[in-house]
C-alpha positions, 0 to 999 in steps of 0.5 A: 118517158123516152118512149113517149117523146120518141113517138110524139109525132110522125116527124119524130118517128121519121127522124128516128127512122133515119137513124135506124137506116144509117145503122142498118146500112153498116150493120148488115155487112162486115165489109161496110161495118169495117168502112164505118170503123175506119172512119169513126173512131169514137162513139159506136152506132147503136140499133133503135131497140124497142125495149132499151130506150137508152139506145136511142140516146146512144145512137143520136149522140153517136151521130150528133158528134160524129156526123162528118165521119159518118157521112164520109163512111156513107159516101164510101159505101155509095162508091164501093159497095157491090149492091146497087140498092145499098149504094143508092140508099147510102148516097141518099142518106149522105146527101139528102138526110145528112145534107139537110139543115133541118136534120142537123137542127133536129139532131141537136134538139133531140140530143139536148132533150134525150140526154137530159131526160135519160139522166132523169130517167136513171134517177127515177128507176132507182129501187129506193126512189121515194115518190116525193123525191120523184115528184120533185125530179119531174117538176125539175124536168118540166122546168127544163123543158119550159126553159128549153122552149124559150131558148132551145131552138135558137141555140140548136140552130147556132150549133147546127150551123157549126155542123153545116160548116164542117159538112160544107152545106148551106145552113139554111132551112129548105123551102117545103111545098105547102100542102093545100086543103079545102077551106071550111066555110067558117075559116077565114083567109087570115089563117091561110095568109099566115101559113104562107107568110111563115119563113121555113125556119118559123115553120120548123120552129112552130111545127116541129120544135114547139110541137114536140116540146109542148107535147113533152110538157103536157105528158110530164104534167100528166105524170106529175099529177099522177105522182101527186095522186099516188103521194096523197094515197101512199105518201104517209107510209113512206118515211117515219117522219111523215108517219110521226107528223100525223095526229090520230085523226089524220092517221085514221083518215089516211088509212081509210083513204088507202083502203078505198084506193085499193078496194076491188069490188067487195074485196079489200086488200087493206083493212083500214082499222087494222092498219091504223092499229099497227101503225099506231103501235109502230109509231109508239115503238119508234118514239120509245126508240125500241128496235122493231125486229119484224115487219108490220106491213103484211097486207 
């Protein structure tokens, strides 16, 4: 889930590229790492692991709440390091990326989203997670993003302005040069005038914030539908309550559907009739409150 979010668009990848560049500056030298430790006393910078996606949350959190100290560390590297390329890179990161109000808004947005998604992701990775519970969790996550779509941007801007004051930079969205393209014959001039009339803040909200949130909602909706499909096929097996709620006809129908779902060509992983008989016996034993010392699910 975090992986999907972090690869939503090129701007998202660029954002995490900046985070990785900041980490790399310090991590590749014990002297520079010591400069970081001297300035940053709390959360430690983490590398952008391609397998451990929680590291992205950790890295964003470290910069989100310690950006002033990290910027100071970068400036010290730019003044004192012996490598001219490193000095130039550190100065660029400190003055351009961390001095860009758009970046400040972006890091607040990403922390809000990743922090919430990470807590949900941990729940979904539980070994005893039931699919109906997972469906409810995904529904809750979709609701979070729908609410965040309405209020998240304005709240992020407010938080970013507080950070900008600490960094002594202007809390203003920079004007970006519009990329012009040849207009097709079926396009009208209204589309172009709309782009030109957008403020830098509106452009960032529409092209960055809303785009990312809408893509996240779309991805979650697909996962929700996938989980619902799984629940329709396997859900009757997950709890004795669901199993006992089925009458004979519904139980047989569920077993038949499971056989079809797991069928691979002419091979059947599940025999619907055999499963039906076993489950009927299991339900009967449960109703009689007889302890079952063996497992029926041997398929």
